[in-house]
C-alpha positions in Angstrom: -112.0 30.6 -76.9 -112.2 32.4 -73.4 -114.9 31.5 -71.2 -117.0 34.4 -69.6 -116.4 34.7 -65.8 -118.9 32.8 -63.7 -120.7 35.4 -61.3 -121.8 32.5 -59.0 -118.2 31.6 -58.3 -117.2 35.1 -57.3 -120.4 35.2 -55.0 -119.6 31.7 -53.5 -116.0 32.8 -52.5 -117.3 36.1 -51.1 -119.7 34.2 -48.8 -117.1 31.7 -47.9 -114.9 34.7 -46.7 -117.6 36.1 -44.7 -118.3 32.9 -42.9 -114.6 32.4 -42.2 -114.4 36.0 -40.7 -117.4 35.5 -38.7 -116.1 32.2 -37.4 -112.6 33.7 -36.7 -114.0 36.8 -34.7 -116.2 34.6 -32.6 -113.4 32.0 -31.7 -110.7 35.0 -31.1 -113.2 36.6 -28.8 -113.9 33.4 -26.7 -110.3 32.6 -26.5 -109.1 36.0 -25.6 -112.0 36.5 -22.8 -111.0 32.7 -21.3 -107.3 33.8 -21.1 -108.2 37.1 -19.4 -110.7 35.6 -17.1 -108.7 32.6 -16.2 -105.8 34.9 -15.2 -108.5 36.9 -13.0 -109.8 33.6 -11.5 -106.3 32.5 -10.5 -105.4 35.9 -9.1 -108.7 36.1 -6.9 -108.9 32.3 -6.4 -112.6 32.3 -7.4 -112.7 28.4 -8.1 -113.3 28.7 -11.8 -116.4 31.0 -11.3 -114.8 33.6 -13.2 -114.0 31.3 -15.9 -117.7 30.5 -16.6 -118.5 34.2 -16.6 -115.5 34.6 -19.2 -117.1 32.1 -21.5 -120.5 33.7 -21.5 -118.7 37.1 -22.0 -116.6 35.9 -24.7 -119.7 34.3 -26.6 -121.5 37.5 -26.1 -118.5 39.6 -27.4 -118.2 37.3 -30.5 -121.8 37.5 -31.4 -121.7 41.3 -31.1 -118.8 41.3 -33.5 -120.5 39.1 -35.8 -123.6 41.1 -35.8 -121.6 44.3 -36.6 -119.8 42.6 -39.6 -122.8 41.2 -40.9 -124.5 44.7 -40.6 -121.4 46.3 -42.5 -121.6 43.6 -45.2 -125.2 43.8 -46.1 -125.2 47.7 -45.9 -122.2 47.5 -48.4 -124.1 45.0 -50.6 -127.3 46.8 -50.4 -125.6 50.1 -51.4 -124.0 48.1 -54.4 -127.2 46.7 -55.2 -129.0 50.0 -55.5 -126.5 51.4 -57.8 -127.5 49.0 -60.4 
C-alpha cells in the first residue's frame, strides 16, 4: 500500500532551504565586503580602520539581503495561502 505524502515533511525542507539561503547570502555579503575593504585598507594604509568599516558594511548588506529574501518568501506564501 502506498503512503500518502506527508505535508509536514515538504514544509520542513522548504524552511531548511530558506534558512540555508539566508545564511549563505549573509556570509557571502560579509566575505565579499571584507575582501574589498581589506584591499582598500592596504591601498590607503588605513591601519585596519577600513576593515572594521567593511565588517559593519557587510553585516548591513547581509541583513538587507536576508530581509528582501524573507519579504519575497512571505509574499509568495501569502499569495499561495490566499488562493486556497
